[in-house]
C-alpha positions as CSV (number, residue, x, y, z in Angstrom):
1,M,-62.4,16.3,-0.9
2,S,-62.0,19.0,1.5
3,L,-59.5,21.8,0.9
4,Q,-57.3,20.7,3.8
5,A,-57.1,16.9,2.3
6,K,-56.1,18.5,-1.0
7,L,-53.5,20.5,0.6
8,V,-52.3,17.2,2.5
9,L,-52.3,15.5,-0.7
10,G,-50.4,18.0,-2.8
11,G,-47.8,18.6,-0.2
12,A,-47.1,14.9,0.1
13,C,-46.7,14.9,-3.7
14,V,-44.5,17.6,-3.9
15,F,-42.4,16.2,-0.8
16,S,-42.0,12.8,-2.5
17,L,-41.2,14.3,-5.8
18,G,-38.7,16.8,-4.0
19,I,-36.9,13.5,-2.4
20,I,-36.7,11.5,-5.7
21,G,-35.2,14.5,-7.5
22,Y,-32.7,15.0,-4.8
23,V,-31.9,11.2,-5.0
24,H,-31.5,11.3,-8.4
25,F,-29.2,14.2,-8.4
26,K,-27.0,12.8,-5.6
27,Q,-26.4,9.9,-7.7
28,Y,-25.3,12.1,-10.6
29,L,-23.0,13.8,-8.5
30,D,-21.6,10.3,-7.0
31,R,-21.3,9.0,-10.4
32,Q,-19.3,12.3,-11.5
33,Q,-17.0,11.8,-8.4
34,L,-16.3,8.3,-9.1
35,H,-15.3,9.0,-12.5
36,Q,-13.0,11.8,-11.6
37,G,-11.2,9.4,-9.2
38,V,-10.5,6.9,-12.4
39,L,-9.3,9.8,-14.2
40,T,-7.0,11.2,-11.1
41,D,-5.7,7.4,-11.0
42,M,-5.0,7.2,-14.8
43,E,-3.1,10.9,-14.5
44,R,-1.2,9.4,-11.2
45,R,-0.2,6.0,-13.0
46,Q,1.1,8.0,-16.3
47,R,3.1,10.5,-13.7
48,R,4.8,7.4,-11.9
49,K,5.4,5.9,-15.0
50,Q,7.2,8.9,-16.6
51,E,9.3,9.5,-13.4
52,N,10.3,5.6,-13.5
53,L,11.6,6.0,-17.0
54,Y,13.5,9.1,-16.1
55,V,15.0,6.9,-13.2
56,L,15.7,4.1,-15.4
57,Q,17.4,6.3,-17.7
58,K,19.7,7.9,-15.3
59,Q,20.4,4.6,-13.7
60,I,21.6,3.4,-17.6
61,D,23.4,6.7,-18.1
62,L,25.1,6.0,-14.5
63,A,26.2,2.3,-15.4
64,K,27.7,3.6,-18.7
65,E,29.7,5.8,-16.8
66,I,30.7,3.3,-14.4
67,R,31.8,1.1,-17.4
68,K,33.7,3.7,-18.9
69,S,35.6,4.5,-15.9
70,E,36.3,0.7,-15.2
71,N,37.4,0.3,-18.9
72,T,39.9,3.3,-18.4
73,S,41.1,2.2,-15.1
74,D,41.9,-1.1,-16.5
75,I,43.8,0.2,-19.4
76,T,46.0,2.4,-17.1
């Protein structure tokens, strides 16, 4: 085998290994981004749940105040 053939073969092997390494690295990054998206969605759901509970509690308190004021106005 000539020196030129060995260099071409070595270059092709290095190039192929580089492509394979890049693809695996890219897959790893994509998986990390997908996982981060799931965590972000879970945090968003928890935040919405807390906001909804807060709004519900305010509505319950307001309804109690309205009933209380209606009862006092009915008595007078």
